[in-house]
C-alpha positions in Angstrom: -19.8 -1.2 -14.1 -17.8 -2.8 -11.9 -18.2 -2.2 -8.1 -16.9 -3.0 -4.5 -13.1 -3.8 -4.6 -11.2 -2.8 -7.8 -7.5 -3.3 -6.4 -5.4 -4.1 -3.8 -1.8 -4.8 -2.6 0.4 -5.3 0.2 3.2 -2.2 -0.4 7.0 -3.2 -0.5 9.1 -0.8 1.2 10.0 2.6 -1.1 8.7 1.4 -4.2 5.8 2.8 -7.0 2.8 0.6 -6.8 0.3 0.7 -9.1 -2.7 -0.5 -7.2 -5.7 0.1 -9.8 -5.7 1.3 -13.5 -9.4 3.1 -14.7 -10.2 1.4 -18.1 -10.7 3.3 -21.1 -13.5 4.6 -21.7 -14.7 4.8 -17.7 -15.0 6.9 -14.7 -14.2 5.3 -11.5 -14.9 7.0 -8.2 -12.8 5.3 -5.6 -11.9 5.2 -2.1 -8.5 4.1 -0.4 -8.3 2.3 2.5 -4.8 1.8 4.1 -3.8 -0.5 6.9 -0.2 -0.3 8.9 0.0 -3.8 10.0 3.4 -3.3 12.2 4.3 -2.1 15.5 5.4 1.2 14.7 4.7 4.6 12.1 4.9 4.3 8.8 4.9 7.0 5.7 2.7 6.4 2.8 2.3 8.4 -0.5 -0.7 7.9 -2.9 -0.7 9.9 -6.4 -3.5 10.0 -9.0 -0.8 9.5 -12.0 -0.7 9.4 -16.0 1.9 7.1 -15.6 3.2 4.5 -13.3 6.1 7.2 -11.9 3.9 9.9 -10.6 5.1 13.9 -11.1 4.7 16.2 -8.1 1.9 17.5 -9.2 0.0 13.9 -9.3 0.0 13.1 -5.3 -3.1 13.5 -3.3 -1.0 12.2 -0.2 2.5 12.8 0.4 4.2 11.9 3.4 0.8 10.8 5.4 1.5 9.0 8.5 0.1 6.2 9.4 0.4 5.4 13.4 1.3 1.4 14.7 -1.7 -0.8 13.9 -3.5 2.1 12.5 -5.7 2.8 9.1 -5.7 6.1 7.0 -8.5 6.6 4.6 -9.6 8.7 2.0 -12.7 8.7 0.0 -14.6 10.3 -3.0 -12.2 10.7 -5.4 -13.3 10.9 -9.2 -10.6 9.6 -11.3 -10.6 9.8 -15.3 -9.8 7.2 -18.0 -6.7 5.1 -18.0 -5.2 7.3 -14.4 -3.8 5.1 -12.3 -3.8 5.1 -8.0 0.3 4.6 -7.5 0.7 3.7 -4.2 3.8 3.7 -1.5 5.2 2.9 1.6 8.2 3.6 3.3 9.1 0.3 4.5 7.0 -3.1 4.2 4.0 -3.5 6.5 1.3 -1.6 4.7 -2.1 -3.0 3.0 -3.6 -0.8 0.9 -7.2 -1.4 -0.7 -9.0 0.3 -3.5 -13.1 0.4 -3.7 -15.9 2.5 -5.1 -17.1 2.0 -8.6 -16.7 2.3 -12.4 -18.9 4.1 -14.9 
């Protein structure tokens, strides 16, 4: 059973990035931490998706604003096998870390 850091990325501007995929036969409980490394607000999205390009129904955050040098955290999200955590930022300067455990 994996635990701790499950994935991380420095997000590129206006690009969907798959940060973590739940392995086949596993369930994961995840937390997500977004950090804005810039001196301006940034908008982010996060989806729990079947594919790397999420559908509208798969977003759990959409257009959330992170203030300059700020943090956005989401916790206790349960994901099924093969689901992907797909993240997006309006501009560069956002780090995201997915942490939790698989069982």
